[in-house]
Structures are given as structure tokens and as C-alpha cells.
Backbone as JSON, one array per atom type, in Angstrom:
{
  "sequence": "XXXXXXXXXXXXXXXXXXXXXXXXXXXXXXXXXXXXXXXXXXXXXXXXXXXXXXXXXXXXXXXXXXXXXXXXXXXXXXXXXXXXXXXXXXXXXXXXXXXXXXXXXXXXXXXXXXXXXXXXXXXXXXXXXXXXXXXXXXXXXXXXXXXXXXXXXXXXXXXXXXXXXXXXXXXXXXXXXXXXXXXXXXXXXXXXXXXXXXXXXXXXXXXXXXXXXXXXXXXXXXXXXXXXXXXXXXXXXXXXXXXXXXXXXXXXXXXXXXXXXXXXXXXXXXXXXXX",
  "N": [[-7.16, -3.76, 29.54], [-9.84, -4.49, 28.06], [-11.52, -4.52, 25.74], [-10.19, -2.74, 23.25], [-8.73, 0.19, 21.19], [-5.96, 1.53, 19.0], [-4.3, 3.8, 17.66], [-1.88, 5.1, 15.47], [0.34, 7.62, 14.13], [2.1, 8.86, 11.79], [4.44, 11.37, 10.67], [6.51, 11.9, 8.02], [7.75, 13.41, 5.95], [7.65, 16.24, 6.5], [8.15, 17.57, 9.6], [5.24, 18.18, 12.36], [4.43, 21.57, 13.07], [5.0, 23.41, 16.17], [2.36, 24.88, 16.5], [0.26, 23.23, 15.29], [0.72, 20.58, 16.74], [-0.42, 21.14, 18.61], [-2.88, 21.52, 17.87], [-3.62, 18.73, 17.39], [-3.42, 17.61, 19.99], [-5.56, 18.67, 21.21], [-6.92, 16.46, 20.65], [-6.99, 14.42, 22.14], [-6.49, 13.89, 25.41], [-5.01, 11.7, 26.46], [-2.89, 10.83, 24.48], [0.37, 10.22, 22.93], [2.04, 12.98, 21.71], [4.41, 13.96, 19.41], [6.93, 15.69, 17.32], [6.63, 14.39, 15.08], [4.75, 12.01, 15.46], [1.89, 10.37, 16.87], [0.71, 8.89, 19.51], [-2.0, 6.55, 20.61], [-4.24, 4.65, 22.77], [-7.08, 3.37, 23.44], [-10.18, 2.72, 25.14], [-13.24, 1.8, 23.73], [-15.08, 4.04, 22.09], [-12.9, 6.19, 22.38], [-11.43, 7.87, 21.1], [-11.38, 10.93, 19.22], [-10.18, 12.27, 17.37], [-10.61, 12.65, 13.58], [-9.36, 9.83, 11.49], [-8.93, 10.29, 8.67], [-8.98, 12.7, 8.09], [-6.91, 13.97, 9.68], [-4.63, 12.34, 8.45], [-4.55, 13.54, 5.91], [-4.48, 16.55, 6.57], [-2.45, 16.61, 8.2], [-0.19, 13.77, 8.58], [1.81, 11.2, 6.89], [1.3, 8.86, 7.18], [-0.71, 6.25, 8.87], [-1.89, 4.1, 11.36], [-4.34, 1.78, 12.66], [-5.22, -0.5, 15.03], [-7.53, -2.86, 16.35], [-8.72, -4.59, 19.12], [-10.63, -6.44, 18.11], [-10.3, -7.31, 15.65], [-9.48, -5.53, 13.49], [-7.54, -4.17, 11.21], [-6.13, -1.49, 9.8], [-4.33, 0.46, 7.39], [-3.04, 3.7, 6.42], [-1.5, 5.38, 3.91], [0.38, 8.1, 2.72], [0.85, 10.1, -0.39], [2.63, 12.24, -2.26], [0.99, 13.7, -4.95], [2.31, 14.14, -7.17], [4.2, 12.05, -7.13], [2.92, 9.9, -7.46], [0.5, 8.25, -9.73], [-2.59, 8.41, -9.35], [-4.68, 7.02, -11.08], [-3.51, 4.86, -11.9], [-3.28, 3.7, -9.41], [-5.98, 3.21, -8.28], [-6.26, 0.95, -9.77], [-6.08, -1.01, -8.18], [-8.18, -1.1, -6.12], [-10.44, -2.6, -3.62], [-13.31, -3.47, -3.19], [-13.96, -2.18, 0.32], [-11.45, -2.85, 1.16], [-9.45, -1.99, -0.29], [-8.89, 1.23, -0.9], [-8.3, 4.12, -2.6], [-7.95, 7.72, -2.6], [-7.89, 10.91, -3.12], [-6.66, 14.19, -2.63], [-5.82, 17.73, -3.03], [-3.34, 17.93, -3.12], [-2.3, 15.78, -2.6], [-2.47, 11.87, -3.12], [-4.12, 9.26, -1.13], [-3.23, 5.92, -0.01], [-5.49, 3.32, 1.21], [-5.78, 0.75, 3.49], [-7.56, -2.13, 4.82], [-8.31, -4.67, 6.71], [-9.83, -7.35, 8.18], [-10.73, -9.73, 10.98], [-12.0, -11.45, 13.06], [-11.12, -13.49, 14.69], [-8.44, -13.94, 13.89], [-5.32, -13.9, 15.7], [-3.62, -11.37, 18.09], [-1.7, -8.58, 16.65], [2.09, -7.53, 17.02], [2.72, -4.41, 18.08], [4.65, -2.79, 18.35], [6.79, -0.71, 16.76], [5.8, -0.99, 14.58], [4.34, 0.66, 12.89], [6.41, 2.14, 11.57], [8.19, 0.41, 10.26], [6.37, -0.43, 8.34], [5.69, 1.66, 7.06], [7.6, 2.27, 5.65], [7.62, 1.06, 2.8], [6.54, 3.23, 1.58], [8.53, 5.01, 0.55], [9.13, 2.84, -1.1], [7.07, 3.2, -2.83], [6.94, 5.27, -4.08], [9.29, 5.3, -5.57], [8.57, 3.87, -7.69], [7.4, 1.29, -7.2], [5.33, -0.97, -7.49], [4.68, -3.42, -5.69], [3.43, -3.46, -2.83], [1.02, -2.56, -3.54], [-0.12, -4.2, -5.06], [0.12, -6.38, -3.17], [-1.8, -5.77, -1.49], [-4.54, -5.5, -2.75], [-4.24, -8.38, -3.68], [-4.3, -9.69, -0.84], [-7.23, -8.11, 0.2], [-8.86, -9.36, -1.92], [-8.44, -12.14, -0.92], [-9.54, -12.41, 1.47], [-11.84, -13.25, 1.17], [-11.6, -15.97, 1.22], [-11.61, -16.7, 3.84], [-14.0, -15.62, 4.73], [-16.91, -16.33, 3.6], [-19.03, -14.46, 2.8], [-18.09, -12.26, 2.04], [-17.92, -11.13, -0.44], [-19.92, -10.37, -3.18], [-21.39, -12.87, -5.46], [-20.07, -12.82, -7.9], [-17.92, -11.33, -7.97], [-15.66, -13.13, -8.38], [-15.11, -13.03, -10.9], [-13.78, -10.79, -11.38], [-11.01, -9.21, -13.04], [-7.75, -9.75, -12.71], [-5.59, -7.02, -11.79], [-2.43, -5.31, -13.16], [0.32, -7.22, -12.64], [3.32, -6.87, -10.65], [6.85, -6.87, -11.16], [9.04, -9.08, -9.17], [7.35, -10.2, -6.86], [8.29, -12.61, -5.68], [10.6, -11.59, -4.41], [10.24, -10.03, -2.3], [10.71, -7.04, -0.2], [11.69, -6.45, 3.68], [9.74, -4.57, 4.61], [7.23, -4.64, 2.65], [6.61, -7.67, 3.16], [6.2, -7.29, 5.5], [3.74, -5.49, 5.66], [2.15, -7.75, 3.92], [1.83, -9.72, 5.92], [0.28, -7.62, 8.04], [-2.08, -7.6, 6.63], [-2.84, -9.85, 6.96], [-2.26, -11.67, 4.03], [-2.66, -14.6, 2.55], [-0.18, -16.89, 2.26], [-0.14, -19.43, 0.13], [-1.82, -18.37, -1.28], [-0.19, -15.86, -2.09], [2.02, -16.85, -3.3], [1.1, -18.5, -5.81], [-0.1, -15.62, -7.03], [3.05, -15.13, -7.41], [3.99, -16.42, -9.33], [3.32, -15.58, -12.05], [4.99, -13.14, -11.75], [7.52, -11.05, -13.03], [11.38, -11.67, -12.54], [13.06, -9.06, -10.17], [15.36, -6.33, -11.13], [18.79, -6.84, -10.16], [20.48, -4.92, -9.23], [19.86, -1.16, -9.33], [21.89, -0.43, -11.69], [23.52, 2.28, -13.26], [24.92, 2.05, -15.7], [23.91, 0.07, -17.27], [21.14, 0.72, -17.09], [21.4, 2.88, -18.67], [22.49, 1.71, -21.08], [19.81, 0.17, -21.5], [18.18, 2.39, -22.1], [19.1, 3.33, -24.15], [18.16, 1.53, -25.9], [15.24, 2.13, -25.98], [12.11, 2.82, -27.59], [11.92, 5.63, -30.07], [9.87, 6.82, -30.12], [8.5, 6.14, -27.45], [10.57, 7.24, -25.99], [10.09, 10.05, -26.91], [7.71, 10.74, -25.61], [8.52, 10.41, -22.88], [10.03, 12.81, -22.48], [8.42, 14.4, -22.59], [6.81, 14.71, -20.9], [8.46, 15.04, -18.78], [8.93, 18.18, -19.39], [6.41, 19.02, -19.25], [6.44, 19.63, -16.45], [6.08, 16.88, -15.07], [8.17, 15.23, -14.11], [8.34, 13.46, -12.36], [6.42, 11.64, -12.68], [7.37, 10.34, -14.73], [9.95, 9.32, -14.37], [9.07, 7.62, -12.4], [7.85, 5.62, -14.33], [9.57, 4.96, -16.08], [11.68, 3.48, -14.26], [9.84, 1.67, -13.52], [9.39, 0.2, -16.09], [12.38, -0.35, -16.55], [12.49, -2.51, -14.62], [11.58, -4.38, -15.51], [8.98, -5.09, -17.4], [5.61, -4.46, -16.29], [3.51, -6.53, -16.31], [0.31, -7.49, -17.53], [-2.43, -8.5, -15.66], [-3.56, -11.81, -16.43], [-4.98, -13.73, -15.2], [-8.36, -14.13, -13.11], [-10.0, -13.76, -10.02], [-11.1, -15.57, -9.08], [-10.04, -17.52, -10.18], [-7.29, -17.23, -9.01], [-8.06, -17.34, -6.15], [-9.0, -20.58, -6.71], [-6.77, -21.87, -7.68], [-4.58, -21.43, -5.42], [-6.15, -22.9, -3.22], [-5.76, -25.43, -4.23], [-3.21, -25.79, -4.25], [-2.82, -25.62, -1.25], [-3.68, -28.4, -1.23]],
  "CA": [[-7.69, -3.38, 29.06], [-10.41, -5.73, 27.65], [-11.44, -4.17, 24.47], [-8.83, -1.32, 22.83], [-8.65, 0.95, 19.81], [-4.68, 1.75, 18.78], [-4.0, 5.0, 16.71], [-0.54, 6.0, 15.44], [-0.03, 8.54, 12.98], [3.55, 9.5, 11.55], [4.76, 12.5, 9.85], [7.61, 11.43, 7.37], [8.2, 14.83, 5.01], [8.15, 17.35, 7.48], [7.57, 17.29, 11.44], [4.29, 18.96, 12.69], [5.02, 23.02, 14.08], [4.16, 23.5, 17.69], [0.71, 25.02, 16.39], [-0.04, 21.69, 13.97], [0.84, 19.48, 17.44], [-1.11, 21.91, 19.62], [-4.12, 20.92, 17.27], [-3.89, 17.53, 17.32], [-3.29, 17.27, 21.57], [-6.97, 18.59, 21.44], [-8.2, 15.44, 20.17], [-6.62, 13.55, 23.18], [-5.51, 13.89, 26.36], [-3.72, 10.64, 26.7], [-2.42, 10.64, 23.44], [1.7, 11.03, 23.21], [2.16, 13.58, 20.6], [5.95, 14.7, 19.39], [6.91, 16.53, 16.05], [6.22, 13.45, 13.81], [4.19, 10.97, 16.04], [0.91, 10.83, 17.24], [0.02, 7.44, 19.53], [-3.03, 6.63, 21.51], [-4.87, 3.3, 22.91], [-8.25, 3.97, 24.02], [-10.96, 1.83, 25.34], [-14.15, 2.03, 23.11], [-14.73, 5.16, 21.18], [-12.87, 7.68, 23.2], [-10.43, 8.77, 20.23], [-12.04, 11.99, 19.07], [-10.39, 12.73, 15.69], [-10.79, 11.62, 12.45], [-7.99, 9.67, 10.65], [-8.77, 10.69, 7.44], [-8.68, 14.46, 8.25], [-5.71, 13.85, 10.33], [-3.65, 11.92, 7.15], [-4.52, 14.66, 4.56], [-3.77, 17.6, 6.51], [-0.59, 16.22, 8.9], [0.33, 12.78, 8.46], [1.88, 11.0, 5.77], [1.16, 7.28, 7.62], [-1.48, 6.24, 9.71], [-2.01, 2.45, 12.08], [-5.46, 1.71, 13.08], [-5.31, -1.84, 15.5], [-8.01, -2.9, 17.33], [-8.82, -5.89, 19.93], [-11.4, -7.46, 17.97], [-9.79, -7.58, 14.65], [-9.55, -4.53, 12.94], [-6.25, -3.62, 10.93], [-6.1, -0.39, 8.71], [-3.12, 1.18, 7.2], [-3.38, 4.88, 5.48], [0.15, 5.63, 3.31], [-0.14, 9.04, 2.23], [2.34, 10.34, -1.17], [2.41, 13.51, -3.3], [0.36, 13.81, -6.15], [3.42, 13.6, -8.2], [4.65, 10.89, -6.98], [1.83, 8.21, -7.55], [-0.62, 8.18, -10.62], [-3.82, 7.99, -8.8], [-5.33, 6.51, -12.01], [-2.48, 3.4, -11.37], [-3.27, 3.22, -7.97], [-7.06, 3.07, -8.49], [-6.69, -0.2, -10.53], [-5.81, -1.98, -7.07], [-8.97, -0.96, -5.57], [-11.09, -3.56, -3.92], [-14.76, -3.0, -1.91], [-13.84, -2.02, 1.68], [-10.44, -3.2, 1.73], [-8.28, -1.45, -0.31], [-10.02, 2.29, -1.61], [-7.6, 5.19, -3.28], [-8.6, 8.74, -2.76], [-6.95, 12.05, -3.66], [-6.46, 15.86, -2.42], [-5.06, 18.79, -4.25], [-1.58, 17.51, -2.94], [-1.86, 13.91, -2.23], [-3.12, 10.36, -3.1], [-3.92, 8.35, -0.18], [-3.78, 4.56, -0.05], [-6.19, 3.1, 2.35], [-5.85, -0.18, 3.58], [-8.09, -2.83, 5.92], [-8.29, -6.11, 7.06], [-10.79, -7.8, 9.17], [-10.78, -11.07, 11.18], [-12.06, -11.59, 14.55], [-10.53, -15.18, 15.14], [-6.71, -14.22, 14.47], [-4.14, -13.81, 17.14], [-3.21, -10.09, 17.92], [-0.1, -8.41, 16.02], [3.24, -6.74, 17.77], [2.11, -3.31, 17.47], [6.13, -2.2, 18.64], [7.44, -0.5, 15.83], [4.93, -1.78, 13.59], [3.68, 1.66, 11.33], [7.67, 2.61, 11.17], [7.83, -0.68, 9.5], [5.03, -0.31, 7.21], [5.76, 3.11, 6.39], [8.83, 1.93, 4.47], [6.6, 1.23, 1.54], [6.22, 4.82, 0.92], [9.28, 5.33, -0.15], [9.43, 1.92, -2.53], [5.94, 3.17, -4.26], [7.54, 6.23, -4.86], [9.91, 5.0, -6.53], [7.6, 3.01, -8.9], [7.54, -0.07, -7.0], [3.63, -1.49, -7.15], [4.39, -4.71, -4.96], [2.58, -2.93, -2.24], [-0.5, -2.26, -3.95], [-1.06, -5.69, -5.43], [-0.25, -7.16, -1.95], [-3.24, -4.9, -0.59], [-5.06, -5.94, -3.75], [-4.57, -9.84, -3.32], [-4.98, -9.95, 0.62], [-8.42, -7.75, 0.35], [-9.67, -10.83, -2.35], [-8.18, -13.29, 0.24], [-10.62, -12.49, 2.9], [-12.79, -14.5, 0.62], [-10.94, -17.29, 2.15], [-12.06, -16.82, 5.66], [-15.49, -15.25, 4.94], [-17.5, -16.85, 2.23], [-19.86, -13.5, 2.29], [-17.1, -11.25, 1.57], [-18.09, -10.59, -2.25], [-20.81, -11.27, -4.43], [-19.98, -13.77, -6.32], [-19.66, -12.14, -9.1], [-15.88, -10.79, -7.7], [-15.6, -14.06, -9.12], [-14.57, -12.62, -12.65], [-12.76, -9.89, -11.21], [-9.82, -9.42, -13.81], [-6.21, -9.34, -11.93], [-4.35, -5.97, -12.3], [-1.01, -5.63, -13.44], [1.63, -7.85, -11.98], [4.17, -6.45, -10.83], [7.85, -7.58, -11.0], [9.73, -8.84, -7.83], [6.61, -10.83, -5.91], [9.23, -13.43, -5.19], [11.53, -11.17, -4.27], [9.64, -8.88, -1.2], [11.56, -6.4, 0.7], [11.09, -6.47, 4.56], [8.6, -3.65, 4.11], [6.44, -5.67, 1.91], [6.59, -9.01, 3.62], [5.41, -6.74, 7.08], [2.45, -5.47, 4.94], [1.72, -8.94, 3.81], [1.56, -10.04, 7.27], [-0.64, -7.09, 8.47], [-3.37, -7.64, 5.88], [-3.15, -11.44, 6.51], [-2.52, -12.2, 3.23], [-2.06, -16.33, 2.9], [1.09, -17.2, 1.4], [-0.06, -20.08, -0.92], [-2.48, -17.3, -2.3], [0.93, -15.38, -2.64], [2.52, -18.22, -3.92], [0.34, -18.73, -6.81], [0.32, -15.06, -7.62], [4.39, -14.84, -8.04], [4.33, -17.75, -10.74], [3.55, -14.61, -12.96], [5.91, -12.09, -11.65], [8.83, -11.39, -13.4], [12.2, -11.48, -11.05], [13.24, -7.84, -10.53], [16.94, -6.44, -11.52], [19.24, -7.05, -9.05], [20.51, -3.35, -9.02], [19.99, 0.03, -10.36], [23.22, -0.22, -12.32], [23.62, 2.95, -14.24], [25.73, 1.58, -17.25], [22.55, -0.98, -17.52], [19.84, 1.8, -17.27], [21.97, 3.88, -19.7], [21.89, 0.88, -22.28], [18.44, 0.12, -21.8], [17.45, 3.31, -22.52], [18.86, 3.42, -25.58], [17.06, 0.47, -27.03], [13.87, 2.5, -26.2], [11.83, 3.41, -29.33], [12.26, 7.0, -30.16], [8.23, 7.26, -29.77], [8.6, 6.07, -26.28], [11.78, 8.39, -25.39], [9.8, 11.73, -26.86], [6.56, 10.52, -24.68], [8.88, 10.63, -21.73], [10.75, 13.89, -22.37], [7.03, 15.27, -22.9], [6.33, 14.72, -19.4], [9.4, 16.16, -17.87], [8.64, 19.29, -20.02], [5.24, 19.61, -18.94], [6.37, 19.29, -15.33], [5.96, 15.82, -14.73], [9.37, 14.61, -14.15], [8.44, 12.04, -11.28], [5.86, 10.35, -13.0], [8.45, 9.94, -15.81], [10.71, 8.66, -13.69], [8.6, 6.1, -11.88], [7.92, 5.03, -15.31], [11.2, 4.2, -16.49], [12.24, 2.57, -13.35], [9.08, 0.23, -13.82], [9.77, -0.63, -16.98], [13.65, -0.9, -16.41], [12.79, -3.37, -13.57], [10.73, -5.93, -15.89], [7.94, -4.25, -17.97], [4.61, -4.74, -15.69], [2.49, -7.47, -17.32], [-0.94, -7.16, -17.24], [-3.11, -9.75, -15.11], [-4.35, -12.88, -17.15], [-6.3, -14.36, -13.92], [-9.51, -13.66, -12.44], [-10.03, -12.96, -9.07], [-11.76, -16.67, -8.78], [-9.11, -18.38, -10.77], [-6.45, -17.08, -8.37], [-8.24, -18.45, -4.88], [-9.02, -21.59, -7.07], [-5.02, -22.44, -7.72], [-4.08, -21.57, -4.01], [-6.59, -23.82, -2.66], [-5.52, -26.19, -5.18], [-1.82, -25.49, -3.92], [-2.73, -26.27, 0.0], [-3.82, -29.53, -1.06]],
  "C": [[-8.52, -4.26, 28.06], [-10.69, -5.29, 26.0], [-10.31, -2.93, 24.12], [-9.16, -1.04, 21.31], [-7.31, 1.61, 19.71], [-4.93, 2.51, 17.54], [-2.79, 5.29, 16.86], [-0.73, 6.77, 14.22], [1.58, 8.64, 12.73], [3.73, 9.95, 10.23], [6.51, 11.67, 9.23], [8.4, 12.68, 6.55], [8.64, 15.79, 6.23], [7.31, 16.9, 9.05], [6.56, 18.51, 11.66], [5.31, 20.22, 13.06], [4.43, 23.0, 15.22], [2.98, 23.78, 17.52], [-0.03, 23.66, 16.15], [-0.17, 20.91, 15.73], [0.0, 19.77, 18.71], [-2.57, 21.64, 19.13], [-4.64, 19.74, 17.67], [-3.96, 16.9, 18.95], [-4.59, 17.49, 21.57], [-7.67, 17.73, 21.27], [-7.83, 14.4, 20.98], [-5.78, 13.83, 24.34], [-4.42, 13.01, 26.55], [-3.07, 10.25, 25.51], [-0.93, 11.26, 23.38], [1.74, 11.33, 21.49], [3.85, 13.99, 20.5], [5.68, 15.48, 17.7], [6.01, 15.4, 15.12], [5.74, 12.42, 14.5], [3.05, 11.36, 16.8], [0.53, 8.87, 17.72], [-0.92, 7.56, 20.69], [-3.23, 4.85, 22.02], [-5.97, 3.6, 23.55], [-9.16, 2.57, 24.16], [-12.4, 2.45, 24.65], [-14.08, 3.04, 22.09], [-14.19, 6.87, 21.85], [-11.89, 8.46, 22.18], [-11.54, 9.53, 19.17], [-11.85, 12.5, 17.51], [-10.55, 11.74, 14.64], [-9.54, 11.09, 11.65], [-7.91, 10.45, 9.02], [-8.4, 11.98, 7.33], [-7.31, 14.69, 8.48], [-4.02, 13.47, 8.82], [-3.81, 13.1, 6.05], [-3.99, 16.26, 5.21], [-2.43, 17.64, 7.31], [0.23, 15.23, 8.91], [0.58, 12.36, 7.39], [1.56, 9.04, 6.35], [0.3, 7.03, 9.05], [-1.64, 4.04, 10.12], [-3.17, 2.61, 12.96], [-5.35, -0.16, 13.69], [-6.54, -2.2, 16.49], [-8.3, -4.46, 17.57], [-10.22, -6.97, 19.23], [-11.15, -7.32, 16.22], [-9.27, -6.93, 13.38], [-7.92, -3.97, 12.39], [-6.37, -2.54, 9.66], [-4.59, 0.07, 8.89], [-3.61, 2.08, 6.02], [-1.75, 5.06, 4.8], [-0.24, 7.47, 2.41], [0.99, 9.47, 0.92], [1.71, 11.42, -2.12], [1.85, 13.32, -4.31], [1.05, 13.39, -7.34], [4.19, 12.62, -8.45], [4.25, 9.47, -7.08], [0.75, 8.7, -8.55], [-1.57, 7.82, -9.9], [-4.6, 7.01, -9.85], [-4.78, 4.67, -11.76], [-3.06, 2.92, -10.27], [-4.9, 2.46, -7.7], [-7.4, 1.3, -9.32], [-6.29, -1.72, -9.46], [-6.88, -1.79, -6.02], [-9.77, -2.23, -5.42], [-12.19, -2.87, -2.46], [-14.33, -3.04, -0.57], [-12.74, -2.52, 1.85], [-9.37, -2.69, 1.42], [-9.49, 0.35, -1.36], [-8.29, 3.66, -1.52], [-8.17, 6.25, -3.28], [-7.61, 9.96, -2.88], [-7.39, 13.29, -2.94], [-6.21, 16.62, -3.17], [-3.85, 18.35, -3.89], [-1.36, 16.0, -2.63], [-2.68, 12.64, -2.72], [-2.89, 9.79, -1.67], [-4.16, 6.66, -0.28], [-4.18, 4.14, 1.68], [-6.55, 1.47, 2.7], [-6.39, -1.14, 4.6], [-8.43, -4.24, 5.73], [-8.66, -6.06, 8.3], [-10.83, -9.07, 9.68], [-10.67, -11.23, 12.45], [-11.14, -12.98, 14.88], [-8.77, -14.87, 14.91], [-5.89, -13.39, 15.12], [-3.82, -11.77, 16.7], [-1.75, -9.86, 17.66], [0.51, -7.41, 17.22], [2.89, -5.49, 17.08], [3.74, -2.49, 17.59], [6.44, -2.06, 17.22], [6.75, -0.71, 14.74], [4.69, -0.43, 12.28], [5.43, 2.15, 10.95], [7.96, 1.51, 9.99], [7.56, -0.9, 8.3], [5.1, 0.99, 6.45], [6.86, 3.52, 5.71], [8.28, 1.7, 3.14], [6.05, 2.02, 0.88], [7.11, 5.33, 0.17], [9.74, 4.84, -1.1], [7.88, 2.44, -3.35], [6.21, 4.42, -4.8], [8.72, 6.35, -5.75], [9.71, 3.95, -7.65], [7.49, 1.96, -8.6], [5.7, -0.36, -6.66], [3.74, -2.54, -6.43], [3.36, -4.36, -3.93], [1.03, -2.78, -2.24], [-1.07, -3.67, -4.33], [-1.2, -6.65, -4.1], [-1.83, -6.68, -1.63], [-4.0, -5.88, -1.46], [-5.77, -7.58, -3.32], [-5.21, -10.23, -1.73], [-6.58, -9.52, 0.87], [-9.53, -9.12, -0.46], [-9.64, -11.93, -1.18], [-9.11, -13.43, 1.23], [-11.53, -13.48, 2.54], [-12.54, -15.96, 0.98], [-11.47, -17.52, 3.37], [-13.59, -16.37, 5.77], [-16.04, -15.32, 3.61], [-18.66, -15.63, 1.77], [-19.62, -12.21, 2.11], [-17.33, -10.21, 0.31], [-19.23, -11.12, -2.64], [-20.05, -12.13, -5.42], [-19.7, -13.49, -7.67], [-18.58, -11.36, -9.32], [-15.0, -12.2, -8.45], [-14.17, -14.08, -10.29], [-14.08, -11.41, -12.69], [-11.56, -9.97, -11.9], [-8.49, -9.27, -12.85], [-5.94, -8.27, -12.25], [-2.94, -5.97, -12.53], [-0.32, -6.42, -11.98], [2.93, -7.73, -11.81], [5.64, -7.07, -10.79], [8.63, -7.9, -9.29], [8.85, -9.53, -6.43], [7.39, -11.66, -5.22], [10.53, -13.02, -4.36], [11.13, -9.74, -2.71], [10.59, -8.15, -0.48], [10.63, -6.37, 2.49], [9.67, -5.87, 4.99], [7.22, -4.35, 4.07], [6.19, -7.21, 2.82], [5.84, -8.62, 5.19], [3.91, -6.28, 6.4], [1.58, -6.86, 4.93], [1.0, -9.56, 5.17], [0.55, -9.37, 7.8], [-2.07, -7.35, 7.97], [-3.53, -9.31, 5.94], [-2.99, -11.71, 5.2], [-1.89, -13.68, 3.16], [-1.06, -16.53, 1.86], [1.03, -18.33, 0.58], [-0.58, -19.61, -1.72], [-1.12, -16.09, -2.84], [2.08, -15.85, -3.73], [2.36, -18.48, -5.74], [0.55, -17.45, -7.69], [1.86, -14.98, -8.26], [4.72, -15.62, -8.79], [4.04, -16.53, -11.98], [3.87, -13.5, -12.98], [6.95, -11.96, -12.28], [10.0, -10.91, -12.1], [12.95, -9.63, -11.65], [14.93, -7.62, -10.85], [17.44, -6.64, -10.46], [19.76, -5.8, -8.45], [20.28, -2.7, -9.76], [21.08, 0.36, -10.96], [22.97, 1.05, -13.54], [23.98, 3.17, -15.39], [24.52, 0.71, -17.73], [21.22, 0.02, -17.79], [20.43, 2.29, -18.52], [21.82, 2.89, -21.21], [20.82, 0.42, -22.5], [17.68, 1.17, -22.37], [17.74, 3.84, -23.73], [18.45, 3.03, -26.93], [15.72, 1.03, -26.81], [13.43, 3.13, -27.48], [11.84, 4.58, -29.0], [10.67, 7.37, -29.61], [8.05, 7.58, -28.2], [9.3, 7.25, -25.48], [10.99, 9.82, -25.62], [9.09, 11.29, -26.22], [6.81, 11.01, -23.01], [9.56, 12.05, -21.23], [9.82, 14.9, -22.29], [7.05, 15.52, -21.56], [7.16, 15.34, -18.81], [9.15, 17.7, -18.33], [7.24, 19.9, -19.85], [5.28, 19.65, -17.27], [6.18, 18.14, -14.76], [7.0, 14.6, -14.4], [9.21, 13.15, -13.22], [7.69, 11.26, -11.71], [6.69, 9.53, -14.7], [9.44, 9.12, -15.46], [10.22, 7.17, -12.82], [8.14, 5.24, -13.07], [8.65, 4.1, -16.07], [11.49, 3.4, -15.51], [11.35, 1.35, -13.57], [9.32, -0.42, -15.0], [11.48, -1.67, -17.18], [13.3, -2.19, -15.44], [11.82, -4.66, -14.2], [8.93, -4.99, -16.49], [6.49, -5.13, -17.29], [4.02, -5.5, -16.67], [1.15, -7.42, -16.82], [-1.68, -8.58, -16.73], [-3.67, -10.55, -16.22], [-5.19, -13.54, -16.42], [-7.14, -13.47, -13.42], [-9.2, -13.88, -11.23], [-10.18, -14.88, -8.41], [-10.62, -17.72, -9.15], [-7.44, -18.59, -9.77], [-6.63, -17.77, -7.05], [-8.19, -19.69, -5.39], [-7.19, -22.26, -6.71], [-4.33, -22.1, -6.37], [-4.79, -22.46, -3.28], [-6.0, -25.46, -3.07], [-3.46, -26.83, -4.14], [-1.71, -26.4, -2.36], [-3.17, -27.78, -0.09], [-5.29, -29.87, -0.7]]
}
């Protein structure tokens, strides 16, 4: 097969019912469908489904890889597990998109490069889907990686963005960019994030706490200002316990620092690092 499109979908929170499996099988006679997966490789435009609809309705993760260099990953999380306003701070035109349904927030990451070698797809979606658990736990590193990789496209394609994008400010810099998980490293490779650009970004990232020690967390919380504790308790009382938990863990792991650099400065520093 000279040209192809590979589609995978993964259900994490719950398997599809027999009726739902029958519905997605109608989209392709070639696909392999189980209660938790949909996998198919096609020539040209043989796939009849709409990935956006399938993720919104059935699946928690989606992978799309083509022979001409398109790589797309979609991750779906419950609205209570991720503040969509926070996620939208990491959007990059045509590369990182955030959209919401009544019940979910969807993160949509895309990378294009006709010249890069093909990537090994075996088990790839399962590895990438692990970032979902990390995001739910308040870890923003995957979102930052996607943002950085999105603007990193400019180093391969000088027409990727208008020159005004050079002045776009860096979003919040999450702690632990120098301590990426296996899933986050897989995401960086999938989105073709340049190692020198990541190294430059890491310079402004605080280290993570080595582990979530309950005693250390308790001691840290006793030092929180009363006003901050009251706001967190109010969130819980209003049915926003998940949001409160994310905020607590995010701050415990090192208060996320506001980015102080622009896209242009990050790219220039990466170029200087390469020499």
C-alpha cells in the first residue's frame, strides 16, 4: 500500500455496548472492532466515519496517521476533570485545538511533515492515551508539549504562521518538563517536538515533587492562606471537587509559573543552542 490512512480509536472509561459496536462497524467492513477498540488502515478516503463524532460519542482517544506525514491525536476527558478555559491557553492554530461537548473536553493535537520517517504504530495509541490519566491528575505537561511542538513547526515550515505569532506569549510553564513520563516522551516524539526546543523550555520549569507524600501534602496544606482554603472548600461544596483536587495537586507539585517568554524568543534560543 503506497498511500494509506490509519485510524484507531480507544475506549478507556467504559466498553462500547453490542449496539454501539454494531453502529461503528457500519462505518467500515475492513476495521477490527472490539468493545474497547476500533482499528483500520485504508487507501485514500475509504474510511466513512467522522473522528470528531466518534470521539464525542464513543471513544476516549483517537489516533490518525497517514503515509504523507499527518499525525493526529485526540484525547477526551470529562468536563469535571479538566477546566476547558485552562486547556484553551495552550491552543495553537491548526495544531492544538480544544473543544467541548455537554459532558466532555476534547484535546485535538495535529502534526504535519511530509519529510519525516514513518512512526511505529504498534501499541502507540495505548501509550499515548496514558497522558489522559496524567491530565486528569492536574498534570499540564502534555498540553505544554503540544503547544511547544505546534509552534516548533515553524522551524520546519517558514510559512506555518504569520510573523505576528513571534510575539505570542508562552502559556503557564508546568513543573517537571525535565522529568517527563514515558507517555509524555511518546507524545513529544509523535508531535515531532525538537529536543533543543524542549531543553530551552525546560529551563523555566520547576522540578516535580518526587512523590505524593500524604504527610508532606498535609503539612503543605496547613500553610495555605485561609482565603485559598475557603475558595477550595467552596468549589467542593458547589460540586466541583475534581477541579479543587486538580488545583491542589498542581500547586503542591510546584506552583505553575506564568510564561515569561514569547514564541520568537523560544525558537531563537533553541536555534542558538544548536549552534
